[in-house]
Residue frames relative to the residue before (quaternion, step in Angstrom):
aa qw qx qy qz dx dy dz
M 1.0000 0.0000 0.0000 0.0000 0.00 0.00 0.00
D 0.3913 -0.7228 0.4996 0.2736 3.58 -0.97 0.77
R 0.6603 -0.5635 0.3029 0.3935 3.53 -1.13 0.69
L 0.6267 0.4874 -0.4123 0.4468 3.79 0.87 -0.72
S 0.6429 0.4967 -0.3778 0.4442 3.80 0.78 -0.79
E 0.6302 0.5264 -0.3528 0.4485 3.58 0.85 -0.65
V 0.7126 0.4356 -0.2950 0.4641 3.55 0.82 -0.93
F 0.6317 0.4613 -0.3782 0.4951 3.70 1.06 -0.51
G 0.6110 0.5246 -0.3890 0.4473 3.66 0.96 -0.52
A 0.6066 0.5160 -0.3451 0.4967 3.68 1.00 -0.72
L 0.7157 0.4987 -0.2529 0.4185 3.61 0.71 -1.05
A 0.5209 0.6924 -0.3712 0.3337 3.59 1.40 -0.61
D 0.7235 0.4749 -0.2072 0.4562 3.50 1.08 -0.89
P 0.4225 -0.7437 0.4451 0.2651 3.70 -0.65 0.85
T 0.5575 0.5661 -0.3736 0.4787 3.53 1.28 -0.36
R 0.6904 0.4724 -0.2780 0.4722 3.49 0.76 -0.88
R 0.6141 0.5155 -0.3557 0.4802 3.65 1.10 -0.57
A 0.6392 0.5314 -0.3456 0.4354 3.49 0.99 -0.82
I 0.6500 0.5516 -0.3083 0.4220 3.52 0.97 -1.02
L 0.6171 0.5555 -0.3078 0.4647 3.54 1.23 -0.91
A 0.6534 0.5168 -0.3030 0.4627 3.60 1.09 -1.04
R 0.6525 0.5365 -0.3262 0.4243 3.51 0.97 -0.70
L 0.6838 0.4993 -0.2464 0.4716 3.40 1.13 -1.14
A 0.5385 0.6154 -0.3781 0.4341 3.56 1.23 -0.30
E 0.6477 0.5032 -0.2807 0.4985 3.54 1.25 -0.40
G 0.7140 -0.3641 0.2212 0.5556 3.57 1.24 -0.35
E 0.6389 -0.5518 0.3567 0.4001 3.54 -1.17 0.30
A 0.1512 -0.7943 0.5880 -0.0200 3.51 -1.27 0.72
T 0.4440 -0.6330 0.5345 0.3414 3.63 -1.17 0.33
V 0.6948 -0.4121 0.4037 0.4295 3.45 -1.45 0.12
N 0.6596 0.4833 -0.3185 0.4796 3.70 0.86 -1.01
Q 0.6105 0.5522 -0.3216 0.4679 3.71 0.83 -0.80
L 0.7466 0.4473 -0.2484 0.4252 3.57 0.83 -1.04
A 0.6855 0.5488 -0.2440 0.4115 3.32 1.26 -0.68
E 0.4837 0.7705 -0.3205 0.2639 3.29 1.48 -0.62
P 0.7806 0.3598 -0.2274 0.4577 3.60 0.91 -0.75
F 0.5992 0.5867 -0.3089 0.4486 3.49 1.44 0.06
P 0.3294 -0.7440 0.5369 0.2227 3.59 -0.89 0.77
I 0.5378 0.5655 -0.4277 0.4562 3.60 0.86 1.15
S 0.6231 -0.5926 0.3800 0.3409 3.54 -1.13 0.58
L 0.6827 -0.4857 0.3797 0.3921 3.47 -1.39 0.51
Q 0.6349 0.5462 -0.3362 0.4308 3.51 0.99 -0.89
A 0.6455 0.4967 -0.3139 0.4879 3.55 0.92 -0.87
V 0.6271 0.5414 -0.3347 0.4489 3.66 0.86 -0.69
S 0.6613 0.5265 -0.2590 0.4674 3.45 1.17 -0.98
K 0.5836 0.5476 -0.3489 0.4877 3.48 1.16 -0.57
H 0.6793 0.5029 -0.2930 0.4469 3.58 0.79 -0.96
L 0.6600 0.4939 -0.2994 0.4804 3.53 1.13 -0.84
K 0.5832 0.5594 -0.3640 0.4631 3.63 1.13 -0.38
V 0.6340 0.4992 -0.2743 0.5231 3.58 1.02 -0.96
L 0.6715 0.4483 -0.3129 0.5001 3.74 0.89 -0.67
E 0.6655 0.4695 -0.3275 0.4790 3.62 0.88 -0.69
R 0.6239 0.5375 -0.3447 0.4506 3.65 0.95 -0.71
A 0.6930 0.4539 -0.2694 0.4911 3.46 1.03 -0.75
G 0.4822 -0.7101 0.3887 0.3350 3.62 1.20 -0.20
L 0.4191 0.7382 -0.4140 0.3286 3.50 1.39 0.55
I 0.7659 0.1922 -0.0907 0.6068 3.43 1.24 -0.53
T 0.0971 -0.7434 0.6438 0.1532 3.62 -1.35 0.23
R 0.2846 -0.7651 0.5487 0.1805 3.53 -1.16 0.68
G 0.3414 -0.7318 0.5553 0.1989 3.61 -0.90 1.02
K 0.2223 -0.7431 0.6111 0.1580 3.32 -1.54 0.06
E 0.1437 0.7994 -0.5480 0.2001 3.45 0.05 1.42
A 0.7659 -0.2169 0.1190 0.5934 3.71 0.14 1.29
Q 0.8303 -0.1322 0.1974 0.5041 3.45 -0.95 -1.25
W 0.6348 0.5612 -0.2672 0.4591 3.45 1.30 -0.62
R 0.0555 0.8010 -0.5961 -0.0051 3.58 -0.72 1.00
P 0.1667 -0.8473 0.5015 0.0520 3.52 0.12 1.33
C 0.2767 -0.7553 0.5655 0.1822 3.56 -1.13 0.63
R 0.1389 -0.8133 0.5634 0.0437 3.53 -0.81 0.92
L 0.4817 -0.6219 0.5418 0.2960 3.56 -1.16 0.57
D 0.1850 -0.7311 0.6558 0.0341 3.42 -1.22 1.02
A 0.0147 -0.8773 0.4720 0.0856 3.70 0.20 0.97
G 0.3325 0.7454 -0.5085 0.2743 3.52 1.19 0.30
P 0.6776 0.4618 -0.3376 0.4621 3.70 0.67 -0.69
L 0.6405 0.5257 -0.3464 0.4398 3.59 1.02 -0.38
R 0.5471 0.5726 -0.3602 0.4930 3.41 1.33 -0.46
E 0.6478 0.5227 -0.3227 0.4505 3.56 1.05 -0.86
V 0.6508 0.5096 -0.2975 0.4777 3.53 1.01 -0.84
A 0.6635 0.5063 -0.3273 0.4432 3.61 0.98 -0.66
D 0.5786 0.5938 -0.3028 0.4700 3.42 1.27 -0.80
W 0.6923 0.4952 -0.2685 0.4510 3.51 1.00 -1.07
I 0.6419 0.5381 -0.2860 0.4654 3.42 1.09 -0.97
A 0.6364 0.5688 -0.3229 0.4089 3.64 1.07 -0.92
T 0.5484 0.6549 -0.3597 0.3755 3.56 1.20 -0.60
Y 0.6572 0.5294 -0.1925 0.5007 3.39 1.45 -0.84
E 0.4811 0.7239 -0.3877 0.3069 3.43 1.20 -0.58
R 0.6807 0.4723 -0.2916 0.4782 3.58 0.76 -1.04
F 0.6075 0.5646 -0.3523 0.4337 3.64 0.88 -0.63
W 0.6947 0.4602 -0.2474 0.4944 3.50 0.93 -1.02
E 0.6139 0.5269 -0.3566 0.4672 3.56 0.95 -0.72
L 0.6412 0.4967 -0.3199 0.4897 3.70 0.86 -0.88
R 0.6729 0.5147 -0.3149 0.4280 3.63 0.89 -0.61
Y 0.6462 0.5210 -0.2559 0.4954 3.41 1.16 -0.91
D 0.6366 0.5013 -0.3514 0.4689 3.62 1.15 -0.66
K 0.6631 0.5076 -0.3285 0.4413 3.52 1.02 -0.84
L 0.5832 0.5874 -0.3150 0.4644 3.53 1.18 -0.71
G 0.6850 0.5105 -0.2619 0.4490 3.45 1.02 -1.08
E 0.6489 0.5076 -0.2886 0.4879 3.58 1.19 -0.86
Y 0.6347 0.5192 -0.3456 0.4562 3.50 1.07 -0.65
L 0.6436 0.5337 -0.3145 0.4495 3.46 0.91 -0.86
Q 0.6953 0.5030 -0.2841 0.4277 3.53 0.91 -0.88
Q 0.5802 0.5631 -0.3143 0.4975 3.42 1.44 -0.63
I 0.6768 0.4672 -0.2986 0.4843 3.66 0.86 -0.75
Q 0.6680 0.4715 -0.3493 0.4576 3.57 0.94 -0.69
K 0.6000 0.5240 -0.3484 0.4939 3.70 1.09 -0.65
E 0.6637 0.5104 -0.3215 0.4422 3.61 0.84 -0.82
T 0.6812 0.4860 -0.2840 0.4681 3.54 1.07 -0.89
R 0.6235 0.4910 -0.3692 0.4837 3.66 1.13 -0.47
D 0.6526 0.5631 -0.2986 0.4097 3.60 1.04 -0.84
E 0.6518 0.6055 -0.2956 0.3480 3.49 1.16 -0.42
C-alpha cells in the first residue's frame, strides 16, 4: 500500500482523528489517550498501531512511560496532494460566478 493510502486509511476513522487532535496539543500516554473513549485500552492500542504504521505518530521509550507524539509530516503530504486539486475548484467556482452574473444580468434585462 502506498503511503498516501495508508494515511487516508488511518484518517478515515473518527477515533483516530480524535487521537491525532489530542496529540496536536502535546504528547500523551496510551491511558491518557484512551480516557475520553468508551473503548478498551486494547482497542486504543490497535488504533495507535494504525496511526504509527501510517507514520502519523511516534512512540517514545522513557523508562515506564511510553509517550505518543504527533508526527505531522504525512499530513503535509496529504495537504500537498489536496492542493493539486485547488486550481480545479477555483476554476469551477469562477465558472459558477460567471454563470450567476449572467443570470442576474438576464433577470435585470427582462
